[in-house]
Every structure is written in structure tokens, then in C-alpha cells.
Backbone as CSV, one residue per row, in Angstrom:
resi,resn,N_x,N_y,N_z,CA_x,CA_y,CA_z,C_x,C_y,C_z
1,MET,2.800,16.652,-4.541,1.496,17.228,-4.889,0.353,16.266,-4.566
2,PHE,0.538,14.954,-4.938,-0.526,13.987,-4.756,-0.283,13.069,-3.559
3,ARG,0.832,13.274,-2.831,1.283,12.277,-1.869,0.270,11.963,-0.790
4,ASN,-0.478,12.935,-0.328,-1.407,12.694,0.769,-2.813,12.312,0.301
5,SER,-2.946,12.137,-1.000,-4.251,11.756,-1.539,-4.439,10.255,-1.386
6,SER,-5.672,9.842,-1.159,-5.954,8.414,-0.999,-7.313,8.081,-1.587
7,ASN,-7.307,7.082,-2.480,-8.565,6.604,-3.065,-9.375,7.721,-3.697
8,VAL,-8.706,8.572,-4.439,-9.369,9.700,-5.073,-9.016,9.717,-6.548
9,LEU,-9.974,10.096,-7.377,-9.740,10.263,-8.803,-10.158,11.654,-9.228
10,ILE,-9.412,12.240,-10.159,-9.912,13.426,-10.853,-10.615,12.902,-12.083
11,ASN,-11.890,13.130,-12.175,-12.664,12.611,-13.299,-13.337,13.776,-13.997
12,GLY,-12.750,14.196,-15.111,-13.307,15.336,-15.819,-13.205,16.596,-14.989
13,GLY,-12.185,16.678,-14.123,-11.991,17.884,-13.345,-12.639,17.832,-11.979
14,THR,-13.309,16.723,-11.637,-13.913,16.603,-10.315,-13.290,15.420,-9.597
15,PHE,-13.304,15.456,-8.264,-12.729,14.389,-7.475,-13.825,13.410,-7.067
16,THR,-13.580,12.119,-7.257,-14.524,11.099,-6.831,-13.764,9.984,-6.148
17,ASP,-14.489,9.190,-5.364,-13.855,8.094,-4.651,-13.281,7.085,-5.631
18,HIS,-12.059,6.628,-5.375,-11.377,5.722,-6.282,-12.091,4.379,-6.391
19,HIS,-12.834,4.002,-5.366,-13.502,2.711,-5.395,-14.830,2.774,-6.115
20,GLU,-15.265,3.966,-6.495,-16.494,4.084,-7.262,-16.198,3.835,-8.723
21,ASN,-17.251,3.622,-9.511,-17.069,3.488,-10.946,-16.616,4.814,-11.524
22,HIS,-15.789,4.764,-12.558,-15.310,5.976,-13.210,-16.381,6.457,-14.176
23,HIS,-17.301,7.286,-13.705,-18.361,7.709,-14.607,-18.900,9.058,-14.205
24,THR,-19.641,9.631,-15.130,-20.407,10.813,-14.832,-21.854,10.387,-14.720
25,PRO,-22.715,11.154,-14.033,-24.112,10.745,-13.867,-24.819,10.490,-15.179
26,SER,-24.432,11.190,-16.236,-25.125,11.033,-17.507,-24.786,9.725,-18.188
27,SER,-23.793,8.988,-17.693,-23.394,7.745,-18.350,-23.517,6.552,-17.420
28,GLU,-24.536,6.580,-16.517,-24.753,5.474,-15.599,-25.021,4.190,-16.402
29,VAL,-24.438,3.095,-15.954,-24.646,1.822,-16.623,-25.103,0.797,-15.595
30,ASN,-26.172,0.089,-15.898,-26.669,-0.929,-14.989,-25.676,-2.078,-14.902
31,ASN,-25.428,-2.539,-13.682,-24.435,-3.579,-13.477,-24.753,-4.850,-14.246
32,CYS,-26.034,-5.170,-14.390,-26.404,-6.421,-15.048,-25.934,-6.468,-16.498
33,TRP,-25.805,-5.296,-17.137,-25.485,-5.284,-18.575,-24.132,-5.904,-18.840
34,ARG,-23.264,-5.907,-17.855,-21.924,-6.440,-18.056,-21.951,-7.938,-18.330
35,GLN,-23.059,-8.596,-17.974,-23.141,-10.026,-18.224,-23.272,-10.319,-19.714
36,HIS,-23.755,-9.360,-20.480,-24.053,-9.602,-21.888,-22.858,-9.239,-22.766
37,LEU,-21.781,-10.011,-22.627,-20.601,-9.721,-23.420,-20.780,-10.128,-24.869
38,SER,-21.922,-10.766,-25.185,-22.187,-11.116,-26.572,-22.664,-9.908,-27.362
39,GLY,-22.963,-8.792,-26.671,-23.335,-7.578,-27.377,-22.264,-7.256,-28.408
40,HIS,-22.681,-6.967,-29.617,-21.723,-6.865,-30.721,-20.663,-5.800,-30.476
41,SER,-21.062,-4.654,-29.960,-20.108,-3.563,-29.754,-19.042,-3.939,-28.742
42,ILE,-19.448,-4.540,-27.615,-18.489,-4.949,-26.598,-17.553,-6.024,-27.144
43,THR,-18.095,-6.958,-27.911,-17.269,-8.007,-28.508,-16.207,-7.412,-29.428
44,GLN,-16.595,-6.418,-30.215,-15.645,-5.763,-31.110,-14.574,-5.010,-30.321
45,LEU,-14.972,-4.338,-29.247,-14.011,-3.619,-28.420,-12.996,-4.572,-27.809
46,ILE,-13.466,-5.692,-27.294,-12.551,-6.666,-26.703,-11.609,-7.216,-27.771
47,GLY,-12.149,-7.518,-28.950,-11.314,-8.010,-30.038,-10.218,-7.036,-30.418
48,TRP,-10.573,-5.754,-30.507,-9.563,-4.718,-30.802,-8.508,-4.664,-29.712
49,PHE,-8.925,-4.711,-28.468,-8.000,-4.537,-27.353,-6.999,-5.683,-27.250
50,ILE,-7.425,-6.899,-27.552,-6.522,-8.046,-27.430,-5.759,-8.327,-28.726
51,GLY,-5.918,-7.449,-29.725,-5.135,-7.577,-30.946,-5.727,-8.484,-31.999
52,LYS,-7.001,-8.793,-31.885,-7.637,-9.685,-32.852,-7.602,-9.100,-34.259
53,PHE,-7.642,-7.774,-34.363,-7.664,-7.112,-35.668,-6.302,-6.525,-36.034
54,GLY,-5.262,-6.952,-35.318,-3.919,-6.447,-35.577,-3.486,-5.476,-34.498
55,TRP,-2.167,-5.348,-34.325,-1.634,-4.499,-33.256,-1.336,-3.082,-33.714
56,ASP,-1.465,-2.805,-35.002,-1.175,-1.457,-35.490,-2.262,-0.461,-35.106
57,ASN,-3.472,-0.931,-34.896,-4.595,-0.036,-34.571,-4.624,0.249,-33.074
58,PHE,-3.791,1.206,-32.633,-3.761,1.506,-31.202,-4.825,2.533,-30.820
59,VAL,-5.582,3.025,-31.803,-6.717,3.909,-31.537,-7.982,3.227,-32.047
60,LEU,-9.029,3.261,-31.231,-10.343,2.828,-31.711,-11.284,4.011,-31.595
61,TRP,-11.930,4.334,-32.706,-12.913,5.421,-32.708,-14.299,4.811,-32.679
62,LEU,-14.969,4.940,-31.548,-16.345,4.492,-31.380,-17.247,5.697,-31.624
63,HIS,-18.006,5.669,-32.696,-18.791,6.853,-33.046,-20.210,6.480,-33.442
64,GLY,-21.092,7.438,-33.240,-22.496,7.257,-33.589,-23.278,8.490,-33.184
65,PRO,-24.472,8.663,-33.716,-25.295,9.829,-33.371,-25.780,9.750,-31.930
66,ALA,-26.423,10.819,-31.481,-26.946,10.874,-30.115,-27.944,9.736,-29.887
67,GLY,-27.889,9.171,-28.691,-28.855,8.158,-28.318,-28.525,6.740,-28.727
68,THR,-27.317,6.506,-29.227,-26.950,5.155,-29.660,-26.196,4.377,-28.590
69,GLY,-26.041,4.948,-27.407,-25.436,4.203,-26.305,-23.924,4.241,-26.252
70,LYS,-23.312,5.252,-26.836,-21.843,5.328,-26.874,-21.232,5.324,-25.477
71,SER,-21.714,6.218,-24.625,-21.130,6.329,-23.287,-21.413,5.098,-22.446
72,ALA,-22.586,4.503,-22.615,-22.908,3.285,-21.872,-21.955,2.164,-22.246
73,ILE,-21.669,2.044,-23.533,-20.740,1.016,-24.003,-19.339,1.295,-23.482
74,ALA,-18.902,2.554,-23.560,-17.570,2.914,-23.072,-17.438,2.650,-21.582
75,GLN,-18.487,2.981,-20.821,-18.465,2.754,-19.380,-18.378,1.268,-19.054
76,THR,-19.159,0.465,-19.755,-19.134,-0.977,-19.529,-17.750,-1.542,-19.826
77,PHE,-17.172,-1.119,-20.944,-15.843,-1.602,-21.326,-14.793,-1.138,-20.320
78,ALA,-14.922,0.095,-19.833,-13.989,0.608,-18.829,-14.027,-0.246,-17.574
79,GLU,-15.213,-0.617,-17.139,-15.342,-1.417,-15.922,-14.764,-2.811,-16.120
80,LEU,-14.975,-3.395,-17.300,-14.404,-4.699,-17.591,-12.880,-4.651,-17.541
81,CYS,-12.295,-3.611,-18.140,-10.839,-3.478,-18.170,-10.280,-3.150,-16.789
82,ALA,-10.999,-2.331,-16.026,-10.537,-1.981,-14.684,-10.453,-3.218,-13.801
83,LYS,-11.397,-4.133,-13.939,-11.382,-5.362,-13.147,-10.155,-6.208,-13.454
84,ARG,-9.607,-6.051,-14.638,-8.449,-6.834,-15.057,-7.156,-6.018,-14.997
85,ASN,-7.213,-4.885,-14.326,-6.048,-4.008,-14.181,-5.508,-3.553,-15.531
86,ARG,-6.398,-3.252,-16.458,-5.959,-2.798,-17.777,-6.372,-1.360,-18.074
87,LEU,-7.167,-0.743,-17.214,-7.605,0.637,-17.439,-6.615,1.592,-16.792
88,LEU,-5.971,2.433,-17.608,-5.011,3.396,-17.086,-5.684,4.710,-16.732
89,ALA,-6.509,5.243,-17.633,-7.128,6.551,-17.384,-8.386,6.693,-18.224
90,ILE,-9.286,7.545,-17.744,-10.540,7.786,-18.452,-10.974,9.225,-18.205
91,PHE,-11.511,9.859,-19.230,-11.987,11.236,-19.110,-13.274,11.385,-19.902
92,PHE,-14.268,12.017,-19.287,-15.551,12.271,-19.941,-15.710,13.766,-20.176
93,PHE,-15.775,14.174,-21.424,-16.109,15.560,-21.730,-17.620,15.737,-21.614
94,SER,-18.033,16.921,-21.154,-19.453,17.234,-21.039,-19.662,18.710,-21.335
95,ARG,-20.404,19.004,-22.367,-20.594,20.382,-22.815,-21.254,21.253,-21.749
96,SER,-22.108,20.670,-20.924,-22.861,21.448,-19.938,-22.096,21.695,-18.644
97,ASP,-20.928,21.095,-18.486,-20.136,21.231,-17.257,-18.879,22.040,-17.568
98,LEU,-18.741,23.192,-16.936,-17.596,24.063,-17.213,-16.270,23.402,-16.871
99,ARG,-16.289,22.414,-15.996,-15.055,21.721,-15.632,-14.716,20.608,-16.610
100,GLN,-15.666,20.248,-17.449,-15.465,19.112,-18.325,-15.702,19.423,-19.802
101,ASN,-15.840,20.678,-20.160,-16.120,21.004,-21.559,-14.927,21.636,-22.259
102,ASN,-13.736,21.500,-21.672,-12.530,22.058,-22.286,-11.343,21.167,-21.947
103,GLU,-10.195,21.522,-22.527,-8.996,20.695,-22.356,-8.191,21.034,-21.115
104,LYS,-8.616,22.042,-20.341,-7.782,22.556,-19.252,-7.541,21.527,-18.148
105,THR,-8.523,20.685,-17.857,-8.343,19.681,-16.804,-8.055,18.289,-17.365
106,PHE,-8.004,18.181,-18.674,-7.865,16.877,-19.313,-6.553,16.192,-18.945
107,VAL,-5.434,16.869,-19.185,-4.132,16.241,-18.926,-3.906,16.048,-17.434
108,ALA,-4.336,17.018,-16.622,-4.191,16.868,-15.166,-4.907,15.612,-14.687
109,THR,-6.068,15.336,-15.265,-6.822,14.144,-14.907,-6.063,12.882,-15.313
110,LEU,-5.535,12.867,-16.542,-4.774,11.710,-16.999,-3.541,11.489,-16.126
111,ALA,-2.825,12.577,-15.822,-1.602,12.460,-15.021,-1.914,11.923,-13.627
112,TYR,-2.998,12.400,-13.060,-3.347,11.949,-11.710,-3.739,10.485,-11.702
113,GLN,-4.472,10.045,-12.716,-4.844,8.636,-12.777,-3.634,7.749,-13.048
114,LEU,-2.679,8.237,-13.849,-1.414,7.523,-14.018,-0.705,7.396,-12.678
115,TRP,-0.687,8.484,-11.921,-0.057,8.501,-10.594,-0.696,7.460,-9.679
116,LEU,-2.022,7.305,-9.776,-2.728,6.338,-8.946,-2.490,4.896,-9.397
117,GLN,-2.473,4.688,-10.694,-2.432,3.327,-11.218,-1.030,2.720,-11.200
118,ILE,-0.011,3.532,-11.430,1.361,3.014,-11.509,2.218,3.784,-10.515
119,HIS,2.473,3.193,-9.377,3.149,3.899,-8.289,4.565,4.337,-8.637
120,GLU,5.206,3.623,-9.555,6.555,4.020,-9.950,6.585,5.381,-10.633
121,SER,5.413,5.862,-11.050,5.362,7.174,-11.716,5.373,8.324,-10.726
122,TRP,5.154,8.057,-9.439,5.037,9.123,-8.449,6.173,10.137,-8.521
123,PRO,7.439,9.704,-8.329,8.517,10.705,-8.298,8.693,11.444,-9.614
124,ILE,8.397,10.776,-10.724,8.582,11.407,-12.037,7.554,12.519,-12.236
125,ILE,6.300,12.227,-11.945,5.243,13.221,-12.120,5.422,14.372,-11.145
126,GLU,5.719,14.056,-9.896,5.865,15.109,-8.894,7.049,16.013,-9.217
127,ALA,8.128,15.444,-9.741,9.282,16.261,-10.124,8.930,17.176,-11.287
128,ALA,8.171,16.658,-12.243,7.782,17.465,-13.404,6.943,18.656,-12.979
129,ILE,6.016,18.437,-12.047,5.150,19.524,-11.595,5.911,20.493,-10.702
130,SER,6.814,19.971,-9.868,7.612,20.842,-8.994,8.537,21.735,-9.807
131,ASN,9.092,21.190,-10.881,10.002,21.971,-11.724,9.273,23.052,-12.506
132,ASN,8.006,22.848,-12.772,7.223,23.841,-13.511,5.787,23.820,-12.994
133,PRO,5.515,24.524,-11.887,4.162,24.516,-11.307,3.083,25.024,-12.259
134,ALA,3.497,25.755,-13.293,2.514,26.287,-14.250,2.337,25.368,-15.457
135,ILE,2.758,24.124,-15.333,2.733,23.220,-16.477,1.336,23.082,-17.075
136,PHE,0.309,23.111,-16.233,-1.045,22.913,-16.741,-1.658,24.179,-17.321
137,GLN,-0.855,25.231,-17.406,-1.278,26.459,-18.073,-0.645,26.579,-19.455
138,LEU,0.243,25.664,-19.805,0.931,25.716,-21.091,0.028,25.174,-22.203
139,ASN,0.549,25.189,-23.432,-0.248,24.672,-24.542,-0.462,23.169,-24.361
140,PHE,-1.426,22.647,-25.087,-1.836,21.263,-24.845,-0.702,20.273,-25.096
141,ASN,0.073,20.482,-26.141,1.160,19.556,-26.445,2.163,19.474,-25.302
142,ALA,2.519,20.635,-24.733,3.474,20.660,-23.620,2.883,19.989,-22.388
143,GLN,1.604,20.250,-22.141,0.943,19.604,-21.005,0.952,18.087,-21.153
144,PHE,0.595,17.616,-22.315,0.499,16.171,-22.526,1.871,15.512,-22.402
145,ARG,2.886,16.194,-22.880,4.222,15.598,-22.898,4.841,15.504,-21.505
146,THR,4.831,16.612,-20.747,5.633,16.666,-19.527,5.106,15.817,-18.377
147,PRO,3.854,15.972,-17.936,3.417,15.181,-16.783,2.798,13.827,-17.135
148,PHE,2.636,13.543,-18.441,1.982,12.277,-18.795,2.839,11.421,-19.716
149,LEU,3.205,11.945,-20.880,3.963,11.152,-21.839,5.375,10.852,-21.344
150,ASP,6.088,11.868,-20.862,7.466,11.652,-20.406,7.565,10.622,-19.282
151,PRO,6.692,10.667,-18.265,6.748,9.615,-17.242,6.557,8.216,-17.827
152,LEU,5.654,8.081,-18.796,5.451,6.776,-19.415,6.706,6.319,-20.156
153,LEU,7.370,7.246,-20.840,8.600,6.902,-21.551,9.700,6.487,-20.586
154,GLN,9.824,7.205,-19.470,10.839,6.849,-18.475,10.559,5.473,-17.875
155,LEU,9.305,5.198,-17.605,8.948,3.884,-17.067,9.217,2.784,-18.090
156,SER,8.992,3.101,-19.356,9.255,2.126,-20.408,10.751,1.820,-20.500
157,ARG,11.578,2.857,-20.405,13.035,2.640,-20.448,13.503,1.802,-19.261
158,ALA,12.779,1.920,-18.155,13.104,1.128,-16.963,12.473,-0.266,-17.040
159,ARG,11.910,-0.590,-18.204,11.330,-1.900,-18.480,10.133,-2.208,-17.584
160,ARG,9.386,-1.173,-17.250,8.196,-1.367,-16.422,7.094,-2.105,-17.171
161,PHE,7.098,-2.007,-18.503,6.003,-2.575,-19.286,6.397,-3.836,-20.048
162,THR,7.418,-4.530,-19.583,7.867,-5.730,-20.285,7.658,-7.003,-19.478
163,SER,7.154,-6.868,-18.260,6.944,-8.054,-17.430,5.722,-8.823,-17.910
164,GLY,5.595,-10.056,-17.421,4.460,-10.875,-17.810,3.178,-10.492,-17.097
165,THR,3.281,-9.615,-16.100,2.103,-9.199,-15.350,1.330,-8.144,-16.133
166,PRO,0.021,-8.310,-16.303,-0.765,-7.287,-17.007,-0.632,-5.930,-16.334
167,TYR,-0.567,-4.898,-17.127,-0.450,-3.541,-16.602,-1.493,-2.660,-17.278
168,PRO,-1.882,-1.557,-16.624,-2.896,-0.666,-17.213,-2.378,-0.033,-18.501
169,ASN,-3.086,-0.226,-19.587,-2.627,0.352,-20.853,-3.763,0.872,-21.733
170,LEU,-4.949,1.054,-21.158,-6.078,1.587,-21.921,-6.428,2.983,-21.428
171,ILE,-6.549,3.916,-22.364,-6.945,5.294,-22.062,-8.230,5.579,-22.834
172,ILE,-9.268,5.997,-22.134,-10.572,6.250,-22.755,-10.882,7.738,-22.725
173,ILE,-11.243,8.276,-23.873,-11.679,9.671,-23.990,-13.105,9.642,-24.521
174,ASP,-14.048,9.974,-23.673,-15.459,9.893,-24.051,-16.034,11.292,-24.275
175,GLY,-16.881,11.412,-25.292,-17.547,12.689,-25.562,-16.625,13.752,-26.107
176,LEU,-15.653,13.367,-26.929,-14.706,14.358,-27.452,-15.421,15.492,-28.169
177,HIS,-16.538,15.205,-28.817,-17.280,16.245,-29.547,-17.857,17.296,-28.616
178,GLU,-17.885,17.038,-27.300,-18.422,18.002,-26.338,-17.352,18.911,-25.758
179,CYS,-16.115,18.729,-26.181,-15.051,19.662,-25.800,-15.188,20.925,-26.638
180,ASN,-15.117,22.081,-25.999,-15.307,23.352,-26.698,-14.235,23.571,-27.759
181,GLY,-14.667,23.799,-28.986,-13.749,24.163,-30.060,-13.329,22.990,-30.916
182,ALA,-13.712,23.032,-32.190,-13.321,21.971,-33.117,-11.810,21.894,-33.256
183,ASP,-11.127,23.050,-33.193,-9.677,23.044,-33.311,-9.026,22.346,-32.121
184,VAL,-9.583,22.534,-30.926,-9.051,21.866,-29.738,-9.252,20.357,-29.842
185,GLN,-10.406,19.952,-30.322,-10.672,18.525,-30.488,-9.668,17.897,-31.451
186,SER,-9.393,18.590,-32.538,-8.429,18.082,-33.511,-7.023,18.035,-32.926
187,THR,-6.677,19.047,-32.115,-5.365,19.066,-31.468,-5.200,17.872,-30.537
188,ILE,-6.238,17.569,-29.774,-6.191,16.415,-28.876,-5.953,15.133,-29.678
189,LEU,-6.684,14.975,-30.771,-6.516,13.784,-31.602,-5.109,13.692,-32.166
190,ASN,-4.613,14.806,-32.698,-3.276,14.799,-33.285,-2.209,14.483,-32.253
191,THR,-2.380,15.022,-31.045,-1.387,14.821,-29.998,-1.343,13.376,-29.538
192,ILE,-2.513,12.793,-29.283,-2.508,11.423,-28.777,-2.089,10.422,-29.850
193,SER,-2.207,10.799,-31.116,-1.788,9.886,-32.180,-0.309,10.036,-32.508
194,ASN,0.226,11.251,-32.391,1.636,11.472,-32.719,2.579,10.784,-31.748
195,ALA,2.261,10.853,-30.456,3.165,10.299,-29.447,3.395,8.801,-29.629
196,PRO,2.349,7.998,-29.700,2.589,6.563,-29.882,3.250,6.234,-31.217
197,GLN,2.995,7.038,-32.252,3.653,6.788,-33.528,5.159,6.943,-33.401
198,ARG,5.587,7.965,-32.664,7.019,8.230,-32.507,7.682,7.243,-31.560
199,HIS,6.900,6.706,-30.630,7.479,5.826,-29.610,6.686,4.522,-29.547
200,ARG,6.387,3.964,-30.703,5.465,2.831,-30.745,5.958,1.649,-29.916
201,SER,7.230,1.291,-30.060,7.735,0.127,-29.328,7.820,0.382,-27.833
202,ALA,7.996,1.656,-27.450,8.157,1.985,-26.032,6.829,2.203,-25.332
203,LEU,5.784,2.498,-26.091,4.496,2.830,-25.484,3.405,1.890,-25.998
204,PRO,3.258,0.739,-25.397,2.234,-0.219,-25.835,0.861,0.101,-25.259
205,PHE,0.370,1.305,-25.567,-0.898,1.762,-25.006,-1.948,1.909,-26.103
206,LYS,-3.216,1.857,-25.674,-4.319,1.966,-26.617,-5.280,3.054,-26.159
207,PHE,-5.836,3.764,-27.143,-6.778,4.847,-26.887,-8.142,4.485,-27.454
208,LEU,-9.162,4.576,-26.629,-10.544,4.475,-27.092,-11.129,5.876,-27.100
209,VAL,-11.470,6.372,-28.281,-12.040,7.711,-28.439,-13.511,7.558,-28.808
210,VAL,-14.377,8.204,-28.045,-15.822,8.077,-28.237,-16.398,9.443,-28.581
211,SER,-17.158,9.522,-29.658,-17.727,10.818,-30.056,-18.835,10.623,-31.076
212,ARG,-19.507,11.715,-31.363,-20.394,11.745,-32.517,-19.524,11.902,-33.766
213,PRO,-20.025,11.493,-34.919,-19.226,11.594,-36.148,-19.285,12.986,-36.765
214,GLU,-18.872,13.994,-35.987,-18.876,15.362,-36.511,-17.914,15.463,-37.701
215,TYR,-18.194,16.427,-38.578,-17.427,16.526,-39.827,-15.929,16.682,-39.566
216,HIS,-15.560,17.589,-38.643,-14.137,17.837,-38.415,-13.450,16.634,-37.784
217,LEU,-14.179,15.851,-36.988,-13.586,14.652,-36.396,-13.436,13.558,-37.450
218,THR,-14.447,13.430,-38.293,-14.345,12.473,-39.393,-13.166,12.822,-40.287
219,THR,-12.970,14.123,-40.525,-11.838,14.575,-41.333,-10.517,14.243,-40.659
220,SER,-10.423,14.496,-39.359,-9.181,14.206,-38.624,-8.850,12.719,-38.668
221,PHE,-9.850,11.881,-38.519,-9.612,10.438,-38.543,-9.333,9.929,-39.955
222,SER,-9.591,10.767,-40.954,-9.338,10.370,-42.340,-7.944,10.751,-42.812
223,VAL,-7.253,11.592,-42.048,-5.876,11.952,-42.396,-5.028,10.693,-42.374
224,ALA,-4.146,10.562,-43.350,-3.412,9.310,-43.555,-2.759,8.776,-42.283
225,ALA,-2.070,9.653,-41.544,-1.321,9.203,-40.364,-2.225,8.552,-39.329
226,LEU,-3.372,9.159,-39.071,-4.290,8.624,-38.068,-5.176,7.522,-38.646
227,HIS,-5.507,7.653,-39.922,-6.386,6.666,-40.559,-5.787,5.264,-40.481
228,SER,-4.492,5.151,-40.714,-3.844,3.840,-40.744,-3.694,3.224,-39.365
229,LEU,-3.898,4.014,-38.325,-3.698,3.533,-36.958,-5.006,3.328,-36.209
230,THR,-6.125,3.569,-36.882,-7.420,3.602,-36.196,-8.339,2.483,-36.657
231,PHE,-8.934,1.811,-35.684,-10.013,0.863,-35.944,-11.323,1.595,-35.670
232,ARG,-12.258,1.529,-36.587,-13.508,2.280,-36.463,-14.664,1.358,-36.110
233,LEU,-15.445,1.807,-35.153,-16.635,1.056,-34.756,-17.816,2.013,-34.785
234,ALA,-18.665,1.852,-35.787,-19.809,2.752,-35.976,-21.054,2.144,-35.353
235,LEU,-21.731,2.933,-34.538,-22.976,2.464,-33.929,-24.135,2.789,-34.862
236,ASP,-24.227,2.013,-35.912,-25.324,2.161,-36.861,-25.976,0.792,-37.035
237,ASP,-26.825,0.641,-38.027,-27.524,-0.626,-38.214,-26.568,-1.781,-38.497
238,THR,-25.394,-1.464,-39.050,-24.414,-2.505,-39.332,-23.968,-3.205,-38.058
239,TYR,-23.845,-2.428,-36.981,-23.360,-2.979,-35.723,-24.466,-3.205,-34.713
240,ARG,-25.693,-3.231,-35.150,-26.845,-3.630,-34.345,-26.904,-2.943,-32.978
241,PRO,-26.872,-1.614,-32.932,-26.972,-0.954,-31.628,-28.297,-1.232,-30.937
242,ASN,-29.352,-1.483,-31.739,-30.652,-1.750,-31.121,-30.601,-2.981,-30.226
243,MET,-29.807,-3.980,-30.622,-29.694,-5.179,-29.797,-28.988,-4.861,-28.485
244,ASP,-27.918,-4.077,-28.548,-27.201,-3.697,-27.328,-28.098,-2.878,-26.409
245,ILE,-28.844,-1.933,-26.988,-29.735,-1.092,-26.187,-30.847,-1.941,-25.583
246,ARG,-31.348,-2.889,-26.337,-32.402,-3.769,-25.818,-31.891,-4.566,-24.618
247,LEU,-30.674,-5.115,-24.731,-30.087,-5.851,-23.618,-29.967,-4.970,-22.387
248,TYR,-29.557,-3.739,-22.613,-29.409,-2.797,-21.496,-30.753,-2.527,-20.825
249,LEU,-31.788,-2.312,-21.627,-33.116,-2.036,-21.071,-33.657,-3.244,-20.305
250,VAL,-33.504,-4.431,-20.876,-33.992,-5.636,-20.199,-33.337,-5.783,-18.836
251,ASP,-32.020,-5.626,-18.784,-31.312,-5.782,-17.514,-31.655,-4.676,-16.532
252,SER,-31.879,-3.474,-17.051,-32.253,-2.370,-16.165,-33.586,-2.649,-15.486
253,PHE,-34.562,-3.116,-16.276,-35.868,-3.428,-15.695,-35.776,-4.625,-14.749
254,CYS,-34.923,-5.588,-15.077,-34.728,-6.727,-14.173,-34.144,-6.263,-12.842
255,GLU,-33.195,-5.350,-12.924,-32.575,-4.819,-11.710,-33.613,-4.113,-10.843
256,ILE,-34.452,-3.292,-11.469,-35.500,-2.584,-10.721,-36.455,-3.586,-10.082
257,ARG,-36.861,-4.573,-10.851,-37.815,-5.565,-10.350,-37.242,-6.364,-9.184
258,ASN,-35.939,-6.598,-9.191,-35.322,-7.421,-8.149,-34.908,-6.639,-6.917
259,THR,-34.703,-5.328,-7.044,-34.114,-4.587,-5.932,-34.968,-3.444,-5.401
260,HIS,-35.971,-3.008,-6.152,-36.747,-1.840,-5.723,-37.500,-2.133,-4.434
261,ILE,-37.641,-1.125,-3.597,-38.278,-1.293,-2.291,-39.726,-1.762,-2.408
262,ILE,-40.396,-1.397,-3.495,-41.776,-1.859,-3.706,-41.825,-2.795,-4.914
263,ARG,-40.830,-3.663,-4.999,-40.710,-4.540,-6.163,-41.885,-5.511,-6.316
264,ALA,-42.617,-5.730,-5.229,-43.736,-6.681,-5.299,-44.806,-6.252,-6.294
265,ILE,-44.867,-4.940,-6.571,-45.917,-4.477,-7.487,-45.515,-4.652,-8.949
266,PHE,-44.226,-4.985,-9.189,-43.772,-5.161,-10.565,-43.958,-6.626,-10.948
267,GLN,-45.032,-6.910,-11.652,-45.374,-8.290,-11.987,-44.821,-8.724,-13.345
268,ILE,-44.466,-7.743,-14.179,-44.009,-8.076,-15.537,-42.494,-8.177,-15.554
269,HIS,-41.973,-9.242,-16.137,-40.528,-9.411,-16.253,-39.955,-8.381,-17.225
270,GLY,-38.669,-8.072,-17.049,-38.027,-7.067,-17.890,-38.122,-7.377,-19.362
271,GLN,-37.902,-8.654,-19.720,-37.956,-9.045,-21.129,-39.327,-8.750,-21.719
272,ALA,-40.379,-9.106,-20.970,-41.744,-8.886,-21.456,-42.067,-7.407,-21.537
273,LEU,-41.573,-6.626,-20.565,-41.853,-5.193,-20.557,-41.213,-4.511,-21.758
274,VAL,-39.991,-4.888,-22.077,-39.322,-4.312,-23.239,-40.032,-4.736,-24.513
275,SER,-40.461,-5.984,-24.580,-41.161,-6.479,-25.766,-42.477,-5.741,-25.983
276,LEU,-43.125,-5.359,-24.896,-44.391,-4.643,-25.000,-44.217,-3.229,-25.529
277,ASN,-43.081,-2.621,-25.224,-42.907,-1.198,-25.510,-41.886,-0.902,-26.599
278,CYS,-41.145,-1.873,-27.056,-40.094,-1.611,-28.045,-40.368,-2.398,-29.325
């Protein structure tokens, strides 16, 4: 199915060049921002990923209201992990895009990115799809299990994830609240949490889930099974999102001042411009 594909990603149901950043236009992140790893949110994400807060929390819920920079932070973290060969898959839900506002392309996207990142998965995924071409029309649990979870389990049994070489083990789900249907959102959460619980030693993977703190999502994350496995990162005053956003704005203006075709007319430095207006 994927054999003749080259340097292509399914990202939220659309194909993009594999060498491009894994993002949607609404979550563009200025390259300069990656230099500011002292940003509190990024520091916390890195700490969670390397086990600073314990290895039981294989899910991190990054949540906050609109405008707090959730997607920008997720994108920055994704790029950092991709550079270190630690990003396995990423999906951005978008309510305004019919290809990205439901679960129908979600698993297909994850399976395809697994196929790209870990070549040993090729025959397993292709066999699963060949044996049941309608697999992506089944219920979500069956979809997640057959072309994505089962290949990972088979690779684990073959000791693919026990070598000293770093391997992709981060899966990012951004904008979960923009997936149509609160029940579907809860199903996605339950599915991704149940699998690693049942196969914890075999599946050393981590999920970063990004969303607004909607009531039903807060409830799902409060259920005992998921609550004990989740590290929460709230983009509120406690975690100083204003500082992260300020860093992003300063670097964005610096980038414009340094690269714009008519940059000579920009006499004010980014830091000063942000200070004047923020």
C-alpha cells in the first residue's frame, strides 16, 4: 500500500512532504523560539519525556484555554523530538477542516507515520491492511489495534525497542477538543490509555495530548485508570504562559527584522517592540 511512497506524511488526513515540519498552517512556529528551552512549558515537557517525574506517567495532558499557545508549544516540542529521532507520530485535529475534525483519518495517519519511521513495520502493516482492506472503516478500537498497536507489539516481541539506540516513541495528539463528538474524544482517550496499561513493559511509548480543558475531557482524565498515568501541564498563571508567549513574539519580530525583504525600515528591535505593546 505504502511501498512506492517517498518522503510523504499523512498529517491530519492530508499529504505533506516528509522533510517539512509536521504542522498545520494554524500552528506555525517561528524557528527562533526553539532556542528558548528555558520556557517553563517546554522545560516541563522535556522533564516528563525523560522520566524526571517518574516513568508511570506515559500520558501528558497539556491543556489551557484558547490563545495560550498550546499548539505552538506542541509544535516546538515535536520538532525538538524529531531532531533526536524520538517523534513517532503526530496528528492535529481541526474543527474547520472536514479531513481533520473526526477520527476517520486519525489511525491511518498514525499507521502511515509508523510505517515511515520504523521500516521493520512495513510488512506487518501492509499485511494487516491486505488482509482487511476495510480496516479503516471499522470501529475506532479495531482500527487502533490492527494497523498500529499490533505492529508495535510484534516489533517489541522481536526486541526492536531494547537496543541502546534511541527510537521514536512519542505520539502527539493536538486539538483533541476539535474532534467532532465528545463521545469520540473520550473513546480516543480510553483507547490510547488502555493499550499501554495492558502492555506497559512491551510498549515504552508516551502520548502528549493537547486540548482545551473541556468538561468531558477533564472528567475522562479524572477517571482513576487514566488519572494515575497522566502528568498534567496547565497553561495558566501557575505555568507562566505569558513568558512563553512573550519569548515567541520577541523571536518572531527578530526573525522579521532580520529576514524581511524591506527589513531596513524596521528600526526597533523585537524586544523593544514587544515591550512597547505588551
